[in-house]
C-alpha angles and dihedrals in degrees: 000000000000120000091242090054092050091049091050090048090054092048090051091050089051092048091052091050096254095124139006120238129190119233088252091053090048091052091049092051091048089053090050089054097053105027113086094196119108120257122258119233091263093049091049090050091051093048090049090050091052091047091051092048090053090049092243113148098212119107133191134206128211117254117224094197118122 
């Protein structure tokens, strides 16, 4: 699944009351939806943390492509 799809999925879970997101996490997920650049290691870790907290099984890996 694409990173933008995972971010949208998390936002939808939040909207339906399935998880709580901070404003900062919401901003990050919005950025993931619209920014075509690959995630850094830290960003991938944060996204994975948010996915785990929402009990979503998907995981992402950072891309080291330029």
